[in-house]
C-alpha positions in Angstrom: 207.6 -27.8 -11.0 207.3 -30.4 -13.7 209.2 -33.6 -13.5 212.8 -33.7 -14.8 214.6 -36.8 -16.0 218.2 -38.1 -16.2 219.8 -40.2 -19.0 220.0 -43.0 -16.3 216.2 -43.0 -16.1 215.7 -41.4 -12.7 213.0 -38.7 -12.3 212.9 -35.8 -9.9 210.0 -33.6 -8.9 210.5 -30.4 -7.0 207.7 -29.3 -4.6 208.8 -26.1 -2.8 212.3 -26.9 -1.6 211.7 -30.6 -1.3 212.5 -32.9 -4.3 211.1 -36.4 -4.7 213.2 -39.0 -6.6 212.4 -42.3 -8.2 213.0 -44.4 -11.4 211.0 -44.0 -14.5 208.4 -46.4 -16.0 210.9 -47.3 -18.7 213.5 -48.2 -16.1 211.1 -50.5 -14.1 209.9 -52.1 -17.4 213.5 -52.9 -18.3 214.2 -54.3 -14.8 211.2 -56.6 -14.6 209.7 -57.6 -11.3 211.4 -55.6 -8.6 212.2 -57.8 -5.5 214.4 -55.6 -3.4 215.2 -51.9 -2.9 218.1 -50.6 -0.9 217.4 -47.0 0.1 219.8 -44.3 1.2 220.1 -43.3 4.8 218.0 -40.3 5.9 220.4 -37.5 6.6 222.9 -38.6 3.9 224.3 -35.8 1.7 224.5 -36.7 -2.0 226.2 -34.9 -4.9 224.6 -34.9 -8.3 225.4 -38.3 -9.9 226.3 -40.1 -6.6 224.9 -43.6 -6.2 221.9 -43.2 -3.9 220.1 -46.5 -3.9 220.0 -49.9 -5.4 217.0 -51.7 -7.0 217.1 -55.4 -7.6 214.8 -57.4 -9.9 214.4 -61.0 -11.0 216.6 -60.0 -14.0 219.3 -57.6 -12.6 220.5 -55.2 -10.0 220.8 -51.5 -10.9 222.1 -48.4 -9.2 219.9 -45.3 -8.7 221.8 -42.1 -8.9 221.0 -38.7 -7.4 219.7 -36.4 -10.1 220.8 -33.4 -8.1 222.8 -32.7 -5.0 221.3 -32.3 -1.5 220.5 -34.0 1.8 218.2 -37.0 2.0 215.3 -36.1 4.4 213.0 -39.0 3.9 213.0 -42.5 2.4 210.0 -44.5 1.2 210.1 -47.2 3.9 207.1 -49.0 2.3 209.4 -50.2 -0.5 211.3 -52.4 1.9 208.1 -54.5 2.5 206.5 -53.9 -0.9 209.2 -53.4 -3.6 206.6 -54.2 -6.2 205.3 -50.7 -5.8 208.1 -49.6 -8.1 206.6 -51.7 -10.9 203.0 -50.7 -10.0 203.5 -47.0 -9.7 207.1 -46.0 -10.5 206.2 -42.3 -10.9 204.0 -42.0 -7.8 203.8 -44.3 -4.8 207.0 -46.1 -6.0 209.3 -43.1 -5.2 212.6 -43.8 -3.5 213.6 -40.8 -1.4 213.0 -37.1 -0.8 215.8 -34.5 -0.5 216.5 -30.9 0.2 218.4 -29.6 -2.8 221.7 -27.8 -2.3 221.8 -26.4 -5.8 218.3 -26.4 -7.4 219.8 -24.9 -10.6 221.3 -28.4 -11.3 217.8 -29.4 -12.4 218.1 -27.1 -15.4 220.5 -29.5 -17.0 218.0 -32.4 -16.8 215.5 -33.3 -19.5 211.9 -32.2 -19.4 209.1 -34.8 -20.4 209.3 -34.1 -24.1 213.1 -34.3 -24.2 213.0 -37.6 -22.2 210.4 -39.1 -24.6 212.6 -38.1 -27.5 215.6 -39.7 -25.7 213.7 -42.9 -25.2 213.0 -43.1 -28.9 216.7 -43.2 -29.6 217.0 -46.3 -27.5 214.6 -48.4 -29.6 
């Protein structure tokens, strides 16, 4: 499945029944150098829109919200030692957590790549 995006600049990619979640390149650029990432606990159940993680940079701290509901099954432990991966590869190695979705249809309400690009243009 292609990547979907939220208005809060999270991305979610579904692979089978596992979804990977992170923040967008736009979000990491706005934050600046990421110095700390607080990840959710594995096993935690999240509803769509729940605060799932926190990312701190030299400029600010920002919440990361669950783009869809489900159970956290894995977190990206490497971010604890190398939070800069979020800046270097926000859409790939800089992912935050993986989850089993409880309602995959929630993804239908999120933006596809073109809609997200159009949304970013309204922020300029």
